[in-house]
N, C-alpha and C positions, 0 to 999 in steps of 0.2 A: 549528238546526231543519231539518227537511226541507221542501221545497216541491214541490207537485204542480201541474202546468201542463196545461191543455187548450186547444188552439187550434181555431178554428172549421173548419179543414180536417181535423180529426179527429186531429191529432198529439197524443200524450200524452207528457209528459216528467216526469222527476223531477230535482230539484236540491237545493241547500241554500239557506237563507234567513238573513238577519240583520235586526235591528230588532225590531218587535213582531209577535207572531203574529196571524193573521187571514186574511181572504179579500178579494179585490178583483177587479173586472173592468175591462177597458179595451181600447183599441186599441193594437196593438203596432206601434211604429215604430223605425227604427234611426237613430242619430246618429253621424256620422263624425268628430266633434271629437276632437282629441288632448289638449286641455286644457279646463279650465273646467267640470268636472262639477257643481260647486256652483251656478254660475250657471244651468246647464241644468235641474237638478232643482227649482230655486226659480223658474223662469220660469213665470208663470201660463198661458202659451200651451200648456203640456203637460198641462193639466187633462184628465183622462179618458184619459190614455195611459200605457202602459208603454214605457219607453225602453230599447232595446237599444244598449249602448255598443260600438262596434267597437274602441275603445281597450281593450286587454285588462287594463290595470292601473288600477283605480279605488279611491280611498280614500287615495292616497299622501300628499296634502297636508292631509288632514283637512278641517275646516270652520271658517270664521271669519265673524263678523257682517258684515264690510265687503264680502264678495264675494257676498252674497245678493241676488238680484233682487227678492225679496219676503220676507215674514216667515215663510213656510212652504213645505213641499214641496207642490206642486200636482199633480205627476204621480201616477198610480196606484201606480207603483213603478218599479224599474229592474232590468234584466238585465245582469249583468257576468260576465266570464270569471274573473278573479282578484280576490278581495276582500282589500284591505290593511287589516288590523285596527288596525295601529299606525302612525299618520301620522308623517311626519318633515318638518316645516316650521315655521319660527320664528313664523309667523303663525297656526298652528293653535290653535283654542280647544277643540275637541272632536273626537272621531273621527266618521267617517261613520256607524258603527253607533249611536253614542249619539244622533246627530242624528236618525236614522230612528226610534229608539226613542222619543225625546222627542216626535216628531211623530205617533206612532201609525201609522207606515208600516213596510213591510218591503221589502227588496231581495232579488233572487234572484241567486245566484252558483254557481260551479262548473258552468257550463253552456256549451255550445258556441255562443258568440255568432256565430261565422262561419257556422255552419249556419243559425242563425235569420236572419241578415242576407241570406244567399243565398235563403232561402225567401221573405222579404218582397220582395226585389228581383225574383224571378221571378213570384210570385203576387200581390204587392201587400199593402198593410197589411191586417191581419186582427184580429178580436176575440180576446181571450184571457181566461180565468178562471184565477186563481192562488190557491192556498190553502195554508196551513201546517197546516190542521186537517182538511181533507177530502182523502182519498187515492183514493177510489173514482172510477174513470174515468167511469162512467155518471152519477154524481151531479154531477161537475164539468161534464159535457156538459149536463146538465139546467139547472144554474145559469147556464151561459153562454147557452144558448138562451132563457132567461127573463130575461136582463139587458137593459137598455136599450142601444140603439145610440148611438154618439157623436153621430149626426145628430139624435137625438131629445131631447137634453138641452141646455138653455141654460146652458152653463158660464160664459158671460160674467156672468150674474146672480149666480153663485156667487163668482167671483174679484174682481169690481169693488168699489171702495170703497163704503161705505154713506153716507158724508157727505163734503162738500167739504173740501179742505185745501190748504195751500200747500207747495211744495217749495223748499228753500233751500240745497241742496248742488249743487256742480258736480262735474266729473269727478275721479277718483282721481289723486293726484299721487304716483307711486312714490318720487320723491326725498324727499318729506316724509312718506310713509307716512300720508297723510290726504287727506280731501276738501277742496277749496278753497272759498272763499266766493263767493257770487254777485256779479258786477259787472254791474249792470243797464245796458242801453242805452236804457232808458225804454220798452220794448215789453213787453206782457203778452199771454200766450196762455192760453186755456182748454183743458185737456187732458180729453178724454172718455175715461174709464178703462174699457176693455174687458178689461183684464188687463195693465196697463202694467208694464214693467220699470223698476226704479229707475234703471238706468244710462241709459235713454232720457231720463228726467227730468233726470238729471245733465247730459247733453249739451245739452239745451235751455237749461239754466241756464249751462253753459259758453259757449254762444254769446251769452250776455248777456240772455236773456229772463227775465222774471218769469213764474212758472208757478203756475196755479191748477188743481187737479184736481177733476173732478166725476164723479159716478156715471154708469154707462152709460145710465141712463134720464133724464138731464137733458133738459129740454125745450128745443127749438130756440128758442122764443119768448123764453125767459129769456136765452139767449146772444145772440140778435139784439138784444135790448134793451140788453144790456151793450155790445155792439159799437157801436150807435148813440150811446150815451152816452160812448164813448171809453174805457170801463173795460177792454176787451180789444181787441187789434188783430188777432186771428186765432184759429183753432181747430185743435188737433192731435188726430187720431184715432189711438188707440194700437193696439198689438198685442193679441192675445188668442186664446183657444181656440175650437175647435168649428167647426161648419158656418155660414158667413156668411149663407147664404140664409134660414136660419130666424130671423134677427134682424130680423124685419119691422118692429117698432116703431123700432128703432135706424136702420134704412135710411130709414124715412119721415121721421125727424127730420133726417137728413143731407140729404135732398131739400130741406127747408125752408131749411137753411143755404146750400145751393147757390143756391137762388132768391134769397136775400138778398145774394148776391154777397160772401160773407165769405171772406177768404183761408184756405185749409185745406191741411194737410199730413197725410198718412196713412202709417203704416208697418204692413206685414204685414196683420193683420185690418182695420186702418183702410184700407189700400190696396184690399182686397177689398170692403169695405162701400161705398166710394166708387164702385167699378165697378157694383155692384148698384144704387146710388142713381141712377146715370146711365142705368140700364135695360139693363145688360150683365151677365147672370148669370155668376157664377163657376162653375167646374167642379172636380171632385176629380181630383188626380193619382194615378197608380198607387201609388206609395209615398212621395210627398212629397219634400221637400228639407230635410234636417236635418243641419247640420254647420257647421264654421267654415272650410271650404276650397272654397267654391263660386266659380268665376270668373265675373264679370259684366262684360260689355262696356258701357262708357259710350258710347252712339252719338253723343253730341255732341263728346266729346273724343277718341274712339277709343282710350282707355286701358282696360286690363283691371284690374279691382279684385277682390281676393280677399275674399269676404264671409261673414258668418255668416247662416245660414238656419234657419228653423223654421216650416214650413207644409205643409199637405196640399192646399190649394186655390189656384187661380190665376185670373187674369182672362183673358177670351177675346180672340182676335185681332181680333174685330169692334170692340173698344174703339177701334181706329184711326179709327173714324167720328167720334169726339168728342174724341180726344186724340192727342197725339204720343208715340210710344214713345221713351223716353230711355235705357232699359237693357234688356239681354237676358242671360239665363243661358246661358253657353257650354257647359254640360253637355247641355241639351235644347232650347235656343233659346226657352224660354218667356219671356214678358214679365216684366221685373223692375222697371220704372219707367215712369211716364207723366206727362205734363203736359197737363192738360185745356185745350181751346181757351178762350181768354180770359185765360190766364196766371196766375190767382190760386189755382188748385187743382192740386196735384201729389201724387204718392205713389210709394213704392217697396215692393217685396216683401221685400227683404232687411233685415237689422238693422244699420244703419250705426253704431250706438253701440258695436259690437264687444264684446259680452258674451254668450258668450265669442267671441273671434275677432279678426281683424286690424282695424286702424283706418283702412283706406284710403278708406272712404266717409263719414268724419265731416264732410266738406265739405258734405254735403247739408243739415245743420242751418243752415249759413250761407246756403244757397239760400233757406231759409224766411224768414230775416231780410230778404233782398233783396226778396222779395215783400211782406213786411209794410211 
């Protein structure tokens, strides 16, 4: 198929597409990961976004059920340089093209992803409308101008679970080619699902925690009651998509959990929501941080950790009034981790479960256990 692309800066492009025909709008971001495209496209945090992969070869290892971060593709679509139609990997269960077709999505290829990445780096993330059905530039422009902005859509309500459930897998064991079983240390946490990745749940279990997952709109009073009864020992605030400041109800519920002095740990969107709940509004970065090669300095140990990142928003420097900064990004010196005064609440911006990415930050899950 042919694909027709219109960016909000007026750039009009033609390329090819695979998957299912259709039209979609989204925010264009670039990801610098060299591996893990399956984890990336199934990460709920990418809801409402088109991902430009700087890795030129995508589709090489196909798709398998074990590597998915959720049950579906949440991104609006992907842009890639070279599309590999025939995967070559012993774990592959289907091709990337078949996966996109089954999910009713399409990907764009045979396009200069370096050109797009440089444009986003210089001008910042921008909205885009892509179609395999509409080729007229003016019609594409009209569709983009009349589509909703990512800041106007509550993607968390779309990607979050509808009902509570338990998670009972721990991390992937390459030597066994399977997930391990949970070995509980007798502590249980409630996970508020804003778009949680499966491997974050796996790492919580790997650390020895029993895990209960609840929808994004779970009431604080319900969790506080469970905490007082000893049915949970703490709360985990997950990653997720979209603009954190628009999640007013979620922020208000977190404020109640803070007031109840419940131990909490947040990652990515959870990190940002905690900042807003404490009264320190997050702000949008120029082009965000998306990749598995971001160096982060642990200010407590002075060690450098290579981390996986996926976010467009960040907490402000003024957070230092109520928290100690524990980590900083060495690319731009933005805040990557904080521990709030009182010691029971902390959060990080990067993804320590390493999906996709290195595993140098997995110790953070054990930090949560120490607090519990």
